[in-house]
Every structure is written in structure tokens, then in C-alpha cells.
C-alpha positions in Angstrom: 109.1 28.1 -202.4 107.5 31.4 -201.4 108.8 34.5 -203.1 107.3 37.8 -202.0 106.2 38.5 -198.4 102.6 38.2 -199.5 103.4 34.8 -200.9 105.2 33.8 -197.8 102.3 34.8 -195.6 99.9 32.9 -197.8 102.2 29.9 -197.6 102.4 30.0 -193.8 98.6 30.5 -193.5 98.0 27.4 -195.7 100.3 25.3 -193.5 98.6 26.5 -190.3 95.1 26.0 -191.6 95.9 22.5 -192.7 97.5 21.7 -189.3 94.3 23.0 -187.6 92.1 20.7 -189.7 94.5 17.8 -189.0 94.4 18.5 -185.3 90.7 17.9 -185.2 91.2 14.5 -186.6 94.3 13.5 -184.5 92.3 14.3 -181.4 89.9 11.5 -182.3 92.5 8.9 -183.3 92.6 5.7 -181.3 95.8 4.8 -179.4 96.2 1.8 -181.7 96.3 3.9 -184.9 98.8 6.3 -183.4 101.0 3.4 -182.3 100.7 1.8 -185.7 102.0 5.0 -187.2 104.9 5.2 -184.8 105.9 1.6 -185.4 105.5 2.0 -189.2 107.6 5.1 -189.1 110.3 3.4 -187.2 110.4 0.6 -189.8 110.4 3.2 -192.6 113.5 4.9 -191.1 115.3 1.6 -190.9 114.3 0.7 -194.5 115.3 4.0 -195.9 118.4 4.7 -193.7 120.7 5.0 -196.7 118.6 7.7 -198.3 118.4 9.6 -195.0 122.2 9.4 -194.6 122.7 10.7 -198.2 120.5 13.7 -197.3 122.4 14.2 -194.1 125.7 14.3 -196.0 124.4 17.3 -198.0 123.8 19.1 -194.6 127.2 18.1 -193.3 129.1 19.2 -196.4 127.4 22.6 -196.2 128.0 22.9 -192.4 131.7 22.2 -192.8 132.0 24.7 -195.7 130.3 27.3 -193.4 132.8 26.6 -190.7 130.4 25.3 -188.0 132.1 24.1 -184.9 132.9 20.4 -184.3 130.3 20.3 -181.6 127.6 21.6 -183.9 128.6 19.3 -186.6 128.5 16.3 -184.2 124.9 17.3 -183.2 124.0 17.5 -186.9 125.6 14.2 -187.9 123.5 11.0 -188.6 125.0 7.6 -189.0 123.5 4.1 -189.0 123.7 3.8 -185.3 121.9 7.2 -184.8 119.2 6.3 -187.4 118.6 3.1 -185.5 118.3 5.2 -182.3 115.7 7.4 -184.0 113.7 4.4 -184.9 114.0 3.0 -181.4 112.8 6.2 -179.9 109.7 6.1 -182.0 109.0 2.6 -180.8 109.6 3.7 -177.2 106.9 6.4 -177.6 104.6 3.8 -179.0 105.1 1.7 -175.9 104.0 4.6 -173.6 100.4 4.8 -172.3 98.1 7.0 -174.4 97.4 10.1 -172.2 94.2 11.1 -173.9 90.9 10.4 -172.3 92.4 9.9 -168.8 90.0 11.0 -166.1 91.9 13.4 -163.9 89.0 13.9 -161.5 85.3 13.2 -161.3 82.4 13.9 -159.0 78.7 13.5 -158.7 76.7 16.6 -157.7 73.7 16.5 -155.3 71.4 17.1 -158.3 72.8 13.9 -160.0 75.0 15.7 -162.5 78.2 13.7 -163.3 81.3 15.8 -163.8 84.6 14.5 -165.2 87.8 16.3 -165.8 89.4 14.6 -168.9 92.8 14.9 -170.5 92.7 16.3 -174.1 95.2 17.5 -176.7 96.5 21.1 -176.9 95.7 21.2 -180.6 98.4 22.6 -183.0 102.0 22.9 -181.8 104.4 25.3 -183.6 107.8 23.9 -182.8 110.9 26.0 -183.6 114.3 24.4 -183.1 117.9 24.4 -184.2 120.0 21.9 -186.1 119.4 18.5 -184.6 117.8 16.0 -187.0 116.8 13.6 -184.1 114.6 16.4 -182.6 112.5 16.3 -185.8 111.5 12.7 -185.3 111.1 13.0 -181.5 108.9 16.1 -181.7 106.7 14.6 -184.4 106.3 11.4 -182.4 105.5 13.0 -179.1 103.1 15.6 -180.6 101.0 13.1 -182.5 101.0 10.5 -179.8 99.4 13.1 -177.5 96.8 13.9 -180.2 98.3 17.1 -181.5 99.3 18.3 -185.0 102.8 19.8 -185.3 104.4 22.4 -187.6 108.1 21.8 -187.5 110.5 24.7 -188.2 114.0 23.3 -187.9 117.3 25.1 -188.5 118.4 25.5 -192.1 121.6 23.6 -191.3 119.6 20.4 -191.0 117.1 21.1 -193.8 117.9 18.1 -196.0 118.0 15.7 -193.1 114.7 16.9 -191.6 113.0 16.7 -195.0 114.1 13.1 -195.5 112.8 12.2 -192.0 109.5 14.0 -192.4 108.9 12.4 -195.8 109.1 9.0 -194.1 106.8 10.1 -191.3 104.2 11.5 -193.6 104.3 8.4 -195.9 103.7 6.2 -192.9 100.9 8.4 -191.8 99.1 8.0 -195.1 99.6 4.2 -194.9 97.9 3.8 -191.5 95.1 6.4 -191.7 96.7 9.3 -189.9 96.2 12.7 -191.5 99.4 13.6 -193.2 99.1 17.3 -192.4 99.4 16.3 -188.7 103.2 16.5 -189.3 104.4 19.4 -191.5 107.8 20.8 -192.1 108.2 24.5 -193.0 109.8 24.4 -196.4 111.3 27.9 -196.4 114.4 29.1 -194.5 113.1 32.7 -194.5 113.2 33.9 -190.9 110.1 36.0 -191.5 108.1 32.8 -191.8 108.5 32.3 -188.0 107.0 35.7 -187.4 104.0 34.9 -189.6 103.4 31.7 -187.8 103.7 33.4 -184.4 100.9 35.7 -185.3 98.4 32.9 -186.2 96.9 32.3 -182.8 93.6 31.4 -184.6 95.2 28.2 -185.9 98.2 27.5 -183.6 97.6 26.8 -179.9 101.1 26.8 -178.5 104.6 27.7 -179.6 107.6 25.8 -178.3 111.1 27.1 -179.1 114.1 24.9 -178.5 117.6 26.3 -179.1 119.7 29.3 -178.2 118.6 32.1 -175.8 118.2 34.6 -178.7 115.8 32.3 -180.5 113.7 31.6 -177.4 113.5 35.3 -176.5 112.4 36.2 -180.1 109.6 33.6 -180.0 108.5 34.7 -176.5 108.4 38.4 -177.6 106.5 37.8 -180.9 104.1 35.0 -180.2 100.4 35.7 -179.9 99.8 32.3 -178.4 101.2 30.7 -175.2 104.9 29.7 -175.3 106.5 26.8 -173.4 110.2 27.8 -173.0 113.4 27.9 -171.2 115.9 30.7 -171.8 119.1 29.2 -170.4 120.3 26.2 -168.4 122.5 27.8 -165.8 122.6 24.8 -163.5 124.3 24.6 -160.1 125.6 22.0 -157.7 126.0 22.8 -154.0 128.3 20.6 -151.9 127.0 20.8 -148.3 129.1 20.8 -145.1 128.4 17.1 -144.5 128.6 15.8 -148.0 130.3 12.5 -149.0 133.5 13.9 -150.7 134.0 11.0 -153.1 130.3 11.1 -154.2 130.5 14.9 -154.6 133.6 14.6 -156.9 131.9 11.9 -159.0 128.7 14.0 -159.3 130.3 17.3 -160.3 132.5 15.5 -162.9 129.5 13.8 -164.4 127.3 16.9 -164.3 130.0 19.1 -165.9 131.8 16.8 -168.3 129.6 14.0 -169.5 128.0 16.3 -172.1 129.1 19.9 -171.4 127.1 21.4 -174.3 123.6 20.6 -173.1 121.2 22.5 -171.0 121.3 20.3 -167.9 125.1 20.3 -167.6 126.3 22.0 -164.4 127.8 25.5 -164.9 128.4 26.6 -161.3 129.8 24.7 -158.2 129.1 26.1 -154.7 130.9 24.6 -151.7 130.3 25.1 -148.0 133.3 26.9 -146.4 133.7 24.1 -143.8 134.3 21.4 -146.4 136.1 23.6 -149.0 139.7 22.9 -147.8 139.2 19.1 -148.1 136.8 19.0 -151.1 138.1 21.7 -153.5 141.6 20.2 -154.2 140.0 16.8 -154.8 137.4 18.3 -157.2 139.9 20.4 -159.0 142.2 17.5 -159.7 139.4 15.5 -161.2 138.0 18.4 -163.2 141.4 19.6 -164.5 142.1 16.0 -165.7 138.9 16.4 -167.8 140.2 19.6 -169.3 137.8 21.9 -167.4 138.8 25.5 -167.0 137.9 26.7 -163.4 136.9 30.2 -162.5 136.7 30.9 -158.8 136.1 33.6 -156.2 139.0 34.6 -153.9 138.3 31.8 -151.3 138.1 29.2 -154.0 141.5 30.3 -155.4 143.1 29.8 -152.0 142.4 26.1 -152.4 142.7 25.9 -156.3 145.7 28.0 -157.4 145.0 27.0 -161.0 141.6 28.7 -161.0 141.1 32.0 -162.8 139.5 34.9 -161.0 135.7 34.7 -161.5 133.7 37.8 -162.2 130.0 38.3 -161.3 129.0 37.6 -164.9 130.7 34.2 -164.8 128.0 33.1 -162.3 125.2 34.2 -164.6 126.8 32.4 -167.6 125.6 29.2 -169.3 128.9 28.1 -170.8 127.9 25.0 -172.7 131.6 24.2 -172.6 134.3 22.8 -170.3 134.2 25.9 -168.0 133.0 25.9 -164.4 132.4 28.8 -162.1 133.2 28.0 -158.4 132.3 29.8 -155.2 132.7 29.1 -151.5 129.6 30.0 -149.5 129.1 30.4 -145.8 125.9 28.4 -145.4 123.0 26.5 -146.9 121.0 29.7 -147.0 123.8 31.5 -148.9 123.8 28.7 -151.5 120.1 28.9 -151.9 120.1 32.7 -152.3 123.0 32.5 -154.8 121.1 29.9 -156.9 117.8 31.8 -156.9 119.6 35.0 -157.9 122.1 33.7 -160.5 120.3 30.6 -161.7 117.9 30.1 -164.6 115.4 27.8 -162.7 116.4 24.8 -164.7 118.2 22.1 -162.7 120.1 22.5 -159.4 121.6 19.9 -157.1 122.7 19.4 -153.5 125.2 16.9 -152.3 124.6 16.2 -148.6 124.2 13.5 -145.9 121.9 15.9 -143.9 118.2 15.1 -144.6 117.1 18.4 -143.1 119.5 20.3 -145.4 118.2 18.3 -148.4 114.6 19.2 -147.5 115.4 22.9 -147.0 117.2 23.0 -150.3 114.4 21.3 -152.3 111.8 23.5 -150.7 113.6 26.8 -151.2 115.3 26.4 -154.6 113.0 27.7 -157.3 113.8 25.4 -160.2 112.1 23.0 -162.5 114.1 20.1 -161.1 116.0 19.8 -157.9 118.4 16.9 -157.4 119.6 15.4 -154.1 122.8 13.4 -154.4 122.4 13.0 -158.1 123.8 14.5 -161.3 122.1 17.4 -162.9 122.2 15.4 -166.1 119.2 13.4 -165.0 116.7 16.3 -165.8 115.7 14.7 -169.0 112.4 13.1 -170.3 114.0 9.8 -171.0 115.7 9.6 -167.6 112.5 10.6 -165.9 110.6 7.8 -167.6 108.6 10.1 -169.8 109.9 8.8 -173.1 110.8 11.4 -175.7 110.6 15.0 -174.7 110.0 18.1 -176.7 112.0 20.3 -174.4 112.6 21.2 -170.7 110.5 24.1 -169.5 111.6 26.6 -166.9 108.1 28.2 -166.9 105.6 27.6 -164.2 102.6 27.6 -166.6 101.5 25.4 -168.4 104.3 22.9 -168.0 107.5 22.7 -166.0 110.5 20.5 -166.4 110.8 17.8 -169.2 107.8 18.1 -171.5 106.6 14.6 -172.4 103.2 13.4 -173.6 101.1 14.6 -170.6 102.7 18.1 -170.8 101.4 18.4 -174.4 97.8 18.0 -173.2 95.2 20.1 -171.4 91.9 19.1 -170.0 88.2 19.7 -170.4 85.2 19.2 -168.2 82.6 16.7 -169.5 79.2 16.8 -167.7 76.6 14.0 -168.0 73.0 14.8 -167.0 69.6 13.4 -167.1 67.7 16.6 -167.9 68.9 18.8 -164.9 68.2 22.5 -165.2 69.7 25.3 -163.0 67.3 26.7 -160.4 
């Protein structure tokens, strides 16, 4: 374990340089070899499930002693069913098409030069994330399948669990001919290690933070390489004047309550003034039965007496809890303006039977995913058919929305000639 800052920097440099060398090899691996690694790793997780669970119990004991919330402890917890889900996720990634080598475009110039635009890996991914052991396996799988090497810097709360998982992934890599340094776990909990890695743009091609807003802003501020990020998931649902009321109630309950602590859960509900008298009491009854605290503007509270008075900050807030901000709006355009001002460009939804309104909403709302008559909870790599994801980006460059295999690639131009020279 590194001691002084000089030792820490040397340790980080060694990890980054090994990852860079490994990335040059992973870029050339066949799809068969990568799939062999994924399937061997899945079997290794199953065969060593008890050892993984023992390591997880160390993390859980420490988390409980530190007073972590029940929600955080649940996200940290592994059990036989969850280990099997990890193994199944690896096999699902193996079943996906290999993105590398795909010809995105091609042309033949008048001089006979053949030009092809071909999908290639990004290189080395530095992935910084908080305490969810399943993310360790998912990130390793998706990075290596797309031809990249990955440096994993997980939260200290999951250190034993992540170590147990990475040990199995690296052992499987050695068995099938994948460079073991294509998957590395940062061994030190020292926060300064992150700063050192973020300064190594000569070895690391992209940084991806996944966690709280403070972590993501720190990475974005310090990184010398590109960052794929989303700061918050302040997601909205707008119920239009001609919405199906029963559908709208079902959608807002699912969007808010199915898993309130995730980034694609709905945080604000907007309702057209013409439908508010009929819809808001129905929605309130269903949401209050689920234990949701409602915070509304004055017009909302006329229809929902139980709602607390909302402040402007409530409409900016990603609650990650059973709390929902509610506002009555005068028009579709008011809803769009509200979302673009208060939202975080993550996931926003409209419930409507008006095709024109749906088209206006999807064109004008500036978000990574826009839903029409569907739950915000569907903005997810698995639900979009991408397999595992490494995160959901609210950036516009280089990737937006769920980041799957293709989002962890770039492209290069390959030109074939027969001796052409430029005149």
C-alpha cells in the first residue's frame, strides 16, 4: 500500500502505464477471446460465490458500524441471488455483438482511394464510482468487451467485495489469454490517488465518474482528459391536457416509487391546468398510499390539501427519496420551459394522447432521453437493449444517455490505396 505522496504517485503511474500497455493488446483481441473471458468470469463468480459473500460481509459489518443508511447498505449487499445476477450480466454482455471493426461509413474517391470509417476502442477508461459491487463487474465487462482497459476506483465501503470480484475477473483473464492488467482495481482508499490518475492524460483516455454530484463535479474539475458524466437526475413527468388519467397515475407512481433512489426516478410532476382538477386528487391518493411526500405550488395545493408548500429550490432538487415536487402549468410550452430551466437534461416524460404535443415536447426538451407515455425508469442500458451500461451521460459529447458498448468506442479512418499521390 502506498505510503508517502511520492509513493502514491508512483503507484498510480504504474497502474496507468500497465493499463495503457494492456489497452494496446485488448484493442486487437478477437470477439471470441473476449466472450470466452466473459463466460469464464461468469462461471468463476458462481464457483466462488461463497468466498465473494464472505468478503461482502466484511464490507457490510463496517458499513453498519459506520451508520450507513439502510438504502446504502442494500446497494452494498450481495447474496446468492445477486451474485448469480452478476454472472448472468457477464453472459449477457458476451451475447452482444462485438462493436469493434464495424464500418460506419465508406466511400471510393475518384482517384480510386478507398476510405472506411471504422469503430475502435477509446483506450484506457478511468472509472470512479461509489459503493455498489455489481458496478465493478458490469464496468469491467463492458470496458473490455469494447476493447478498452479499465482502472476501477470504487468506494472504500465496497473495497473487500470489489477486490474479491476483480480477483476472479483477472484470474479468468489469465486463463483465456486476456492481459490481466486490462482490469485493475485501485488498491488504496487515499482520495489523492484520484487526483493523480486524473492528471495522467498521457495514459488515460477518458474518465467516467458514477456517483454523487460532488464526486462528479470533482472529477470534471480536475480531469486533464475528457469526462463522460451526469451531475444529477432531476427527472420530470408532464401530464398534458388530453392525457389518459389512469395511465398517467400508473406512470407517475412507477416513475417515482419503483426505485426512488436512482437517477432515472421522477422528481417533479407538472400538470396542465385544464386537467389538474381531475388528475391531481387521483395522483395524490395513489402517491400518498406509497408514502410519498408531496410539495406543491399554490394551485397544486388547492387540489391536494396534504401537499406542503414547494419552494423554488424544490424544483431544482434530485431527492432520491419518496418526495415529489408538483406544479400546475398553463400550457405545453410552460412545461417545456420549466423542464429546460429546472431539469438536469437526464430523463423527462410527457403523458398525452395528442401526437402534435408529443412531437413538440420531444423536439423541445433538451434531455438525454425523452419518454412519451412511458415511465422515466426506462432510461437504462438494459431496458434500451444495450446490455450492461457504465452510466447515463447528460453530456452531448462524446456520448449521451445510457453508455453501452458503442458509447465506449470512437472511430478512425482507414484508407486503402494503390500508390495514389496528392497532386
